[in-house]
C-alpha positions in Angstrom: -48.9 -21.1 126.8 -46.0 -23.5 127.1 -43.4 -23.6 124.5 -43.2 -26.8 122.4 -40.3 -29.1 123.2 -38.3 -30.6 120.4 -36.2 -33.8 120.6 -33.8 -34.4 117.9 -33.8 -38.1 118.8 -37.1 -38.4 116.9 -35.7 -37.3 113.6 -32.1 -38.8 114.0 -31.1 -41.6 111.7 -29.8 -44.1 114.3 -27.5 -46.8 113.1 -27.4 -50.2 114.8 -24.4 -50.9 116.8 -22.0 -53.7 115.9 -21.1 -55.5 119.2 -17.8 -56.8 117.8 -16.7 -53.4 116.5 -17.7 -51.8 119.9 -15.6 -54.3 121.8 -12.6 -53.8 119.5 -12.8 -50.1 120.0 -13.1 -50.3 123.8 -10.1 -52.7 124.0 -8.0 -50.5 121.8 -8.7 -47.3 123.9 -8.0 -49.3 127.1 -4.7 -50.4 125.8 -3.7 -46.9 124.5 -4.8 -45.0 127.7 -4.3 -47.9 130.2 -7.9 -47.3 131.5 -10.8 -49.6 132.3 -14.3 -48.6 131.3 -17.3 -50.0 133.2 -19.9 -48.1 131.1 -18.0 -47.0 128.0 -20.4 -44.5 126.3 -21.2 -42.9 129.7 -17.5 -42.7 130.6 -16.6 -41.0 127.4 -19.7 -38.8 127.3 -17.9 -35.6 128.6 -15.2 -35.9 125.8 -12.3 -35.9 128.2 -11.2 -39.5 127.3 -11.4 -38.7 123.6 -9.1 -35.7 124.0 -6.6 -37.8 125.9 -6.7 -40.4 123.1 -5.7 -37.8 120.5 -2.8 -36.5 122.7 -1.6 -40.1 123.0 -1.5 -40.4 119.3 0.2 -37.0 118.8 1.3 -35.4 122.0 0.4 -31.8 122.6 -2.4 -31.8 119.9 -4.9 -30.5 122.3 -3.7 -28.3 125.3 -4.6 -30.1 128.5 -5.9 -26.9 130.1 -8.6 -26.6 127.5 -10.5 -29.7 128.5 -11.6 -30.9 131.9 -14.0 -33.2 133.7 -17.4 -31.7 134.3 -21.1 -32.5 134.4 -22.0 -29.2 133.0 -23.6 -29.5 129.6 -21.7 -26.6 128.0 -18.3 -27.8 129.2 -19.0 -31.4 128.1 -20.0 -30.2 124.6 -16.9 -28.0 124.4 -14.7 -30.9 125.1 -16.4 -33.0 122.4 -15.9 -30.2 120.0 -12.2 -30.0 120.8 -11.9 -33.7 119.9 -13.7 -33.2 116.6 -11.3 -30.3 115.6 -8.3 -32.4 116.8 -9.4 -35.2 114.4 -9.5 -32.9 111.5 -6.0 -31.6 112.4 -4.7 -35.3 112.3 -6.1 -35.5 108.8 -9.2 -37.4 109.3 -11.9 -36.5 106.7 -14.9 -34.6 108.0 -17.2 -37.4 106.8 -15.6 -39.7 109.4 -16.0 -37.2 112.3 -18.9 -37.2 114.6 -21.1 -34.4 115.7 -21.5 -33.3 119.3 -25.1 -34.6 119.6 -24.0 -38.0 118.3 -22.1 -38.7 121.5 -23.6 -36.4 124.2 -27.3 -37.0 123.2 -26.4 -40.6 122.2 -28.2 -40.0 118.8 -25.6 -41.9 116.7 -23.3 -44.1 118.8 -22.3 -46.2 115.8 -20.7 -43.1 114.3 -18.8 -42.6 117.5 -17.3 -46.1 117.1 -16.5 -45.4 113.4 -14.7 -42.2 114.5 -12.5 -44.1 117.0 -11.7 -46.6 114.1 -10.7 -43.5 112.0 -8.3 -42.4 114.8 -6.7 -45.8 114.7 -6.3 -45.6 110.9 -4.6 -42.2 111.0 -2.3 -43.0 114.0 0.3 -44.8 111.9 0.9 -41.7 109.8 1.9 -39.8 113.0 4.3 -42.4 114.2 2.1 -44.3 116.6 2.6 -48.0 116.1 2.2 -49.4 119.6 -1.3 -50.7 119.4 -3.8 -51.0 116.5 -7.3 -52.5 116.0 -6.9 -55.9 114.3 -8.4 -55.9 110.9 -8.8 -52.1 110.6 -7.8 -50.6 107.3 -5.4 -47.7 106.9 -5.8 -44.4 105.0 -4.1 -44.3 101.7 -0.9 -42.3 101.4 -0.9 -39.5 98.9 1.2 -40.2 95.8 1.7 -36.7 94.3 3.5 -36.9 90.9 5.1 -34.1 89.1 5.2 -33.9 85.3 7.6 -31.7 83.3 6.3 -29.2 80.7 7.1 -31.5 77.7 4.9 -34.4 79.2 2.1 -32.1 80.0 2.2 -30.6 76.4 2.2 -34.1 74.9 -0.9 -35.0 77.0 -2.8 -32.2 75.3 -2.6 -33.9 71.9 -3.5 -37.4 73.2 -6.7 -38.9 71.8 -9.1 -40.2 74.5 -9.6 -44.0 74.4 -13.3 -43.5 73.9 -12.5 -41.5 70.7 -10.3 -44.2 69.3 -13.0 -46.7 68.9 -13.1 -50.4 69.7 -9.9 -52.5 69.8 -9.5 -55.0 67.1 -10.1 -58.5 68.4 -9.1 -61.8 66.8 -12.1 -64.2 66.6 -9.9 -67.3 66.8 -11.4 -69.6 69.5 -14.9 -68.2 69.0 -17.9 -69.7 67.3 -20.0 -68.1 64.6 -21.8 -66.0 67.3 -18.6 -64.6 68.8 -18.8 -66.8 71.9 -15.4 -68.0 73.1 -15.1 -71.9 73.0 -12.3 -73.5 74.8 -12.9 -76.9 73.2 -11.1 -77.0 69.8 -13.9 -79.0 68.2 -16.3 -76.2 69.1 -14.3 -73.4 67.5 -15.1 -74.4 63.9 -18.9 -74.4 63.8 -20.6 -76.7 61.3 -21.7 -75.2 58.1 -24.5 -77.7 57.7 -27.8 -76.0 57.3 -30.2 -76.5 60.2 -33.7 -77.7 59.9 -35.2 -74.2 59.9 -32.6 -73.1 57.2 -33.4 -76.0 55.0 -37.1 -75.3 55.0 -40.0 -77.8 54.9 -39.5 -81.2 53.5 -41.3 -82.3 50.4 -44.2 -84.6 51.3 -46.0 -87.0 49.1 -49.6 -86.9 49.7 -50.3 -90.6 49.1 -52.6 -92.0 51.6 -54.3 -88.6 52.1 -57.7 -87.4 51.0 -58.2 -84.1 49.1 -57.9 -82.2 52.4 -54.6 -83.6 53.4 -56.1 -85.9 56.1 -54.4 -89.3 56.3 -56.8 -92.1 55.6 -55.8 -95.7 56.6 -58.5 -97.2 54.4 -57.2 -97.7 50.9 -60.6 -96.8 49.4 -60.5 -93.4 51.0 -57.0 -92.4 50.0 -58.0 -91.6 46.4 -60.9 -89.2 46.7 -63.4 -89.0 43.9 -62.7 -86.3 41.2 -66.4 -86.0 40.5 -67.5 -82.4 40.9 -69.8 -81.8 43.8 -73.2 -80.1 43.6 -71.7 -76.8 44.7 -69.0 -77.1 42.1 -71.4 -77.8 39.3 -73.6 -74.9 40.0 -77.3 -74.6 39.7 -79.4 -76.8 37.3 -81.2 -75.4 34.3 -84.9 -75.2 35.2 -87.9 -75.3 32.9 -90.4 -72.9 34.2 -93.4 -74.8 32.9 -96.1 -75.2 35.5 -95.3 -71.8 37.0 -97.4 -68.6 37.0 -96.1 -65.2 36.0 -94.3 -64.8 39.3 -92.4 -68.1 39.1 -94.6 -69.8 41.7 -95.2 -73.4 40.8 -98.9 -74.3 40.2 -100.0 -77.8 40.1 -103.4 -77.0 38.6 -103.2 -76.7 34.8 -105.6 -73.8 34.7 -103.3 -71.7 37.0 -100.1 -72.4 35.0 -101.2 -69.9 32.2 -102.2 -66.6 33.8 -104.9 -64.4 32.2 -103.6 -61.6 29.9 -106.7 -59.5 30.6 -105.9 -56.1 31.9 -106.9 -55.5 35.5 -108.9 -52.6 36.8 -105.7 -50.6 37.7 -104.1 -51.4 34.3 -107.2 -50.1 32.5 -107.2 -46.7 34.2 -110.2 -44.6 35.3 -113.5 -44.7 33.6 -114.9 -41.9 31.5 -117.5 -40.0 33.6 -120.4 -37.9 32.3 -120.7 -34.7 34.4 -124.4 -34.1 33.7 -126.3 -32.9 36.8 -123.1 -31.2 38.2 -122.4 -27.5 38.9 -119.4 -25.6 37.7 -117.3 -27.3 40.5 -118.2 -30.9 39.5 -120.6 -31.2 42.5 -123.6 -33.3 41.7 -126.9 -31.3 42.0 -130.2 -33.1 42.3 -132.3 -29.9 41.9 -132.7 -28.9 38.3 -132.6 -25.2 39.2 -129.2 -25.5 40.6 -127.7 -27.2 37.5 -128.0 -24.0 35.5 -126.4 -21.2 37.5 -127.4 -17.6 36.9 -125.6 -15.6 34.2 -126.1 -12.2 35.9 -122.8 -10.4 36.6 -121.8 -10.0 40.3 -121.0 -6.7 42.0 -117.2 -7.3 41.5 -117.8 -8.1 37.8 -120.0 -4.9 37.3 -117.4 -2.5 38.7 -117.9 0.6 40.8 -121.0 2.8 40.7 -120.7 6.1 39.1 -120.3 8.9 41.7 -120.9 12.6 41.4 -117.6 14.1 42.8 -118.2 17.9 42.3 -115.8 19.9 44.5 -113.4 16.9 44.5 -110.3 16.1 42.7 -109.7 12.7 41.0 -108.8 11.1 44.3 -112.0 12.3 46.1 -110.2 15.1 48.0 -112.3 18.2 48.5 -110.8 21.2 46.8 -111.8 24.8 47.8 -110.3 26.2 44.6 -113.0 26.3 41.8 -110.5 25.2 39.2 -109.7 22.1 41.2 -113.3 21.2 42.0 -114.2 19.9 38.5 -111.8 17.1 37.8 -112.2 15.0 34.7 -115.4 13.0 34.7 -113.8 10.1 32.6 -114.0 6.9 34.5 -110.8 4.9 35.0 -110.3 1.2 34.1 -111.2 0.1 37.6 -114.2 2.3 37.6 -115.5 1.1 34.3 -115.5 -2.5 35.5 -114.9 -5.6 33.5 -115.5 -5.7 29.7 -118.5 -7.6 28.7 -117.6 -11.1 27.4 -119.4 -13.5 25.3 -119.7 -16.5 27.6 -121.6 -18.8 25.4 -121.1 -22.4 26.6 -119.6 -21.1 29.9 -121.0 -20.9 33.4 -120.6 -17.8 35.7 -117.1 -18.9 36.6 -115.8 -19.1 33.0 -115.9 -23.0 33.0 -116.8 -24.4 29.6 -119.9 -26.5 29.7 -120.6 -28.9 26.8 -124.1 -29.9 28.0 -127.1 -27.6 27.5 -128.1 -28.3 31.1 
């Protein structure tokens, strides 16, 4: 499986070249080294011309035996690295120096031009004043100041400006909002109240109706003061000619409803229960209207049972003493007490009729 190939050109942030700055850099190097370049970036690709440029600015900065012309990649990259180290020795900041791939791989040729401009800026500090790129700025000169112990001690007690607060400003020449006015007549703003400050004007509502609407007709400008129907309220009504529900009846006979109680108002009628059994069910057969007065089995109670050889619970006992339990009947065994049920049917319901 073939190894993947990577090309840093794909991820490099390439800057656009400025043709004027490129031309100025070429002309300056040609003047310093007395060389003519047919293909500038190809001619300086091996780094030799750049090393010569630094030695022209400061002789002996890079030993001549260390760099040489070659087409071998390693040698070319070594030459470019010597140029970068020489720039740092001259005092050029690292941010203004190129990287090897910027020149050899042509990834950022704009940075190469900026590095040449940086060499021109630093050249004056090392005594080179023969040639210079026109309009190129220079590096600032350090201004190191020394303070005595008394000055340093005094600085420790100084209050920072931010801690002092705002500086007092005279407001002369400013209007009421603090805006500076150059015209003298504008520096003293009028104290007269504006329309909004005065408030609404008093308005006479002559020529308007009761809703404030202007009326051009004289007869409409003084609206009537008579109360409207809604303002007066409802009229008193005589309820003559109405029935008990307030419904108007045109016929005289209907205007006075009857005071006779209705069927629902009277209630249920009294009903005689003759010919019914004890449940109120009507019986047409005469024999069924007088139910039997004989007691049922539940009413009579249990039959008397001879339980010799058993105790009171009906359990057989082999012991003779236990085989003759008491023969007295209990309340449940005796059954219900006979009741006088005169005037009652077999269910104990009182019947007033003989039938």
